[in-house]
matplotlib code that plots the C-alpha trace (Angstrom):
import matplotlib.pyplot as plt

x = [35.9, 37.8, 39.9, 42.7, 45.9, 48.0, 51.0, 54.2, 57.1, 60.7, 62.9, 66.7, 68.8, 72.0, 74.8, 76.7, 79.9, 82.0, 81.2, 83.0, 83.3, 86.8, 88.8, 90.9, 92.2, 93.6, 95.3, 96.7, 98.0, 99.7, 101.3, 102.6, 104.0, 105.8, 107.3, 108.5, 110.1, 111.7, 113.2, 114.3, 116.1, 117.8, 119.0, 120.3, 122.2, 123.9, 124.8, 126.0, 129.5, 130.4, 131.0, 127.5, 125.9, 127.7, 126.4, 122.8, 123.1, 124.4, 121.6, 118.9, 120.6, 119.0, 120.8, 120.2, 122.1, 125.7, 128.3, 130.5, 130.4, 130.7, 130.6, 129.9, 129.0, 125.6, 122.1, 122.3, 125.9, 126.2, 128.4, 132.0, 133.3, 134.8, 138.3, 136.9, 135.3, 131.6, 129.4, 127.9, 124.1, 124.0, 122.1, 125.3, 127.6, 130.7, 133.9, 136.7, 140.1, 142.2, 146.0, 147.1, 148.8, 152.5, 153.4, 155.3, 158.8, 161.1, 163.2, 160.1, 159.1, 162.6, 162.8, 159.5, 160.5, 163.8, 162.1, 159.8, 162.7, 164.6, 161.7, 161.3, 165.0, 165.0, 162.0, 163.6, 167.0, 165.3, 163.4, 166.6, 168.5, 165.7, 165.6, 169.4, 169.3, 166.6, 168.6, 171.8, 169.9, 168.7, 172.2, 173.6, 170.9, 171.6, 175.3, 174.7, 172.4, 175.0, 177.7, 175.4, 174.6, 178.3, 178.8, 176.3, 177.4, 181.1, 182.1, 185.3, 183.1, 180.2, 182.0, 183.0, 179.5, 179.6, 182.7, 180.9, 178.4, 176.5, 174.4, 173.6, 174.6, 174.2, 177.8, 177.0, 177.0, 179.2, 181.0, 182.6, 185.0, 185.2, 187.1, 185.2, 186.1, 188.4, 188.7, 190.7, 191.1, 194.7, 197.7, 197.7, 199.2, 200.1, 198.7, 199.3, 196.1, 195.2, 194.5, 190.7, 190.6, 192.3, 189.7, 186.9, 188.4, 188.7, 185.0, 184.2, 186.3, 184.0, 181.0, 182.8, 183.7, 180.1, 179.5, 181.2, 181.2, 184.4, 185.6, 186.7, 188.5, 188.7, 190.7, 189.6, 191.2, 189.8, 190.8, 193.8, 197.1, 199.6, 202.2, 204.9, 206.9, 206.5, 203.8, 200.3, 196.8, 196.6, 199.5, 198.1, 194.6, 195.9, 198.2, 195.4, 193.2, 196.0, 196.6, 192.9, 193.3, 196.2, 194.2, 191.3, 193.6, 195.3, 191.7, 191.3, 189.7, 191.1, 193.3, 191.3, 188.3, 189.9, 188.8, 190.5, 192.3, 192.1, 193.1, 190.7, 192.3, 189.7, 187.9, 184.7, 184.0, 181.4, 180.4, 180.7, 179.6, 182.6, 185.5, 187.8, 185.5, 187.1, 184.3, 185.7, 188.7, 187.5, 187.9, 185.1, 184.9, 182.3, 181.0, 180.3, 177.1, 176.9, 178.6, 180.3, 178.4, 178.4, 180.7, 179.1, 177.7, 178.1, 175.3, 174.6]
y = [-22.0, -18.8, -17.4, -16.3, -18.1, -19.3, -17.1, -19.0, -17.4, -18.3, -18.0, -17.7, -18.2, -16.1, -17.3, -14.9, -13.4, -15.0, -18.6, -20.3, -23.8, -23.3, -23.8, -20.6, -22.0, -25.0, -22.8, -20.6, -23.6, -24.9, -21.5, -21.3, -24.8, -24.1, -20.9, -22.8, -25.4, -22.7, -20.9, -24.2, -25.1, -21.7, -22.2, -25.7, -24.4, -21.7, -24.0, -27.2, -27.8, -28.5, -32.2, -32.4, -30.8, -33.3, -36.2, -35.0, -34.6, -38.1, -39.4, -38.0, -38.8, -41.7, -44.9, -46.2, -43.5, -44.3, -41.5, -43.1, -41.8, -43.8, -43.4, -39.8, -38.9, -37.5, -38.7, -40.9, -42.0, -45.7, -47.9, -48.7, -52.1, -54.0, -55.5, -58.9, -57.7, -58.0, -54.9, -54.1, -54.0, -50.8, -52.5, -53.6, -51.2, -50.2, -50.9, -48.3, -49.4, -46.7, -46.9, -47.1, -44.0, -44.4, -44.6, -41.7, -42.7, -41.3, -39.6, -37.8, -36.7, -35.5, -33.6, -31.9, -31.0, -29.7, -27.6, -26.1, -25.4, -23.8, -21.6, -20.6, -19.9, -17.8, -15.7, -15.3, -14.3, -11.8, -10.3, -10.2, -8.4, -5.9, -5.2, -4.8, -2.5, -0.3, -0.3, 0.7, 3.6, 4.8, 4.7, 6.6, 9.2, 9.6, 9.9, 12.6, 14.5, 14.4, 15.8, 18.6, 19.4, 19.5, 21.9, 24.3, 24.0, 24.6, 28.1, 26.8, 24.4, 26.6, 28.5, 25.2, 24.0, 24.9, 22.7, 19.6, 17.5, 14.5, 12.0, 8.3, 6.4, 2.7, 2.3, 3.9, 7.1, 9.6, 12.5, 14.9, 17.6, 19.9, 23.1, 26.3, 29.5, 31.3, 28.4, 25.4, 22.2, 21.6, 23.6, 24.3, 21.3, 19.6, 16.9, 19.1, 19.7, 23.1, 23.5, 23.9, 20.7, 18.8, 20.2, 19.1, 15.6, 15.1, 15.9, 13.4, 10.8, 11.2, 10.3, 7.5, 5.9, 5.5, 3.0, -0.3, 0.1, -0.2, 3.0, 3.8, 7.1, 8.6, 11.6, 13.8, 16.7, 19.0, 18.8, 21.2, 19.4, 19.1, 21.8, 19.6, 17.6, 13.8, 14.3, 13.7, 14.3, 10.6, 10.9, 14.1, 12.7, 9.5, 11.4, 13.7, 10.7, 9.0, 12.2, 12.2, 8.6, 9.4, 12.2, 9.8, 7.1, 9.6, 10.4, 6.8, 5.3, 1.7, 0.8, -2.3, -0.2, 1.2, -0.8, 1.1, 4.4, 5.4, 8.4, 9.1, 12.4, 14.2, 11.0, 11.6, 15.3, 16.5, 19.1, 17.5, 20.6, 22.5, 20.1, 23.0, 24.1, 24.2, 21.9, 19.1, 19.0, 17.0, 14.0, 11.5, 9.4, 6.6, 4.4, 1.2, -0.8, -4.4, -3.7, -6.7, -8.1, -5.9, -6.9, -8.1, -5.2, -2.7, 0.0, 2.6]
z = [-188.6, -188.1, -190.9, -188.5, -189.0, -186.0, -185.1, -185.0, -183.0, -183.6, -180.5, -181.1, -178.1, -178.1, -175.8, -173.6, -175.1, -172.3, -173.2, -176.1, -174.8, -173.3, -176.6, -176.1, -172.8, -174.6, -177.2, -174.5, -172.5, -175.6, -176.2, -172.6, -172.8, -176.0, -174.6, -171.5, -173.7, -175.8, -172.8, -171.2, -174.5, -174.5, -170.9, -171.7, -174.7, -172.6, -169.7, -171.5, -172.7, -176.3, -175.4, -173.8, -176.8, -179.1, -176.9, -177.1, -180.8, -181.2, -179.0, -181.2, -184.5, -186.5, -185.9, -189.4, -191.2, -191.8, -191.5, -194.1, -197.7, -200.8, -204.5, -205.5, -201.9, -202.9, -202.6, -205.7, -205.1, -205.2, -203.1, -204.0, -204.9, -202.1, -202.1, -202.8, -206.1, -205.0, -205.0, -201.6, -201.6, -199.6, -196.7, -194.9, -193.2, -195.1, -193.4, -193.8, -192.9, -191.4, -191.2, -187.6, -186.3, -185.8, -182.2, -180.7, -180.2, -177.5, -180.3, -181.7, -178.2, -177.6, -180.9, -180.2, -176.7, -178.0, -180.6, -178.0, -175.7, -178.6, -179.5, -175.9, -175.6, -178.7, -177.4, -174.0, -175.6, -177.8, -174.9, -172.9, -175.7, -176.0, -172.3, -172.2, -175.2, -173.5, -170.3, -172.2, -174.0, -170.6, -169.2, -172.2, -171.8, -168.1, -168.9, -171.5, -169.2, -166.4, -168.7, -169.9, -166.3, -165.5, -168.4, -166.9, -163.3, -163.8, -165.0, -166.6, -168.7, -169.5, -172.1, -173.8, -174.3, -178.0, -178.4, -177.1, -179.2, -177.7, -179.6, -179.8, -182.9, -183.8, -182.5, -179.1, -177.2, -179.1, -177.3, -179.8, -178.8, -181.8, -182.8, -183.1, -185.0, -182.6, -180.1, -181.0, -178.9, -180.0, -180.9, -184.7, -186.6, -183.3, -181.0, -177.9, -176.0, -174.8, -171.1, -171.5, -173.6, -170.7, -168.3, -170.6, -171.1, -167.3, -166.9, -169.7, -167.8, -164.7, -166.8, -168.6, -165.3, -164.3, -167.2, -168.0, -171.8, -173.8, -175.6, -179.1, -179.8, -183.3, -184.4, -187.3, -189.2, -191.8, -195.5, -195.2, -195.9, -193.1, -193.1, -191.6, -194.1, -193.8, -191.2, -192.7, -191.4, -190.7, -188.3, -186.8, -186.3, -184.7, -182.3, -181.2, -180.5, -178.6, -176.6, -175.6, -174.5, -172.3, -170.5, -170.0, -168.6, -166.3, -165.1, -163.8, -166.9, -166.9, -169.7, -170.6, -171.3, -174.5, -177.5, -180.3, -181.0, -184.7, -186.9, -189.7, -191.1, -193.2, -194.5, -192.4, -192.2, -189.8, -192.4, -195.8, -197.6, -196.2, -195.6, -194.5, -191.8, -188.2, -186.9, -188.9, -186.6, -183.6, -181.3, -181.1, -177.9, -178.3, -175.5, -177.4, -177.2, -176.1, -172.8, -171.0, -168.0, -165.0, -162.2, -158.9, -156.9, -159.8, -159.7, -162.3]

ax = plt.figure().add_subplot(projection="3d")
ax.plot(x, y, z, "-o")
ax.set_aspect("equal")
plt.show()
């Protein structure tokens, strides 16, 4: 016998790298299917209405769970005692009695409708008042600009520009004809108007006639006492205001446009720090706000 031992060879078969039995294909198919389901769910959420979503949720909700709460309302909350005194076992549905809603009577409907109508009417009235106020402010501004332009265009009025003050107050458009140092609008201590004051008032009348507003006229004096015996600054201020009214009325301003003519003496100085200043002697013509309705065919 030979002493050589037999040679045993072990052969190990290695599979190719591309063969794994196809398990990855199954995982990939599951992944793709899940992604399709996810995107389909997102699309359904975006395209369905809230009512449809609620219906789908109710469809998949477990039918054995009762929506009613009892006891403490928690997980361990027990059932409440019934009206007949017996404790419910928890397996039967709890019956909740709801008070029927009161039917809507015609009176309640009418009251609700009336309330809505009143609210709408208030809003409409406020909007109308605001629109009218804006329109009135624009009219006042146009009138003031027209008067300023007239002062520049007419030589006889240009030199009186410093004697005229225009502004808007809560009461309305105020046109003030004031005294200046060296140029008075009235004869001293008298209600007689000087010629240039009459020319200025006639120009003011042309602007006033473009608007339908009522007019208030106030006469003012300075703090100097009246020189005439028995004739106070109250008398003087009123007579000057009334003299201005007469010139406006002669310039075709209708009589029914005048709301009031008042003398205020020196009670409301234009320059409170110097009550004796000539500028405190003045006539204030105010086109009042809240004009009456425009007549048919009237245009600003």
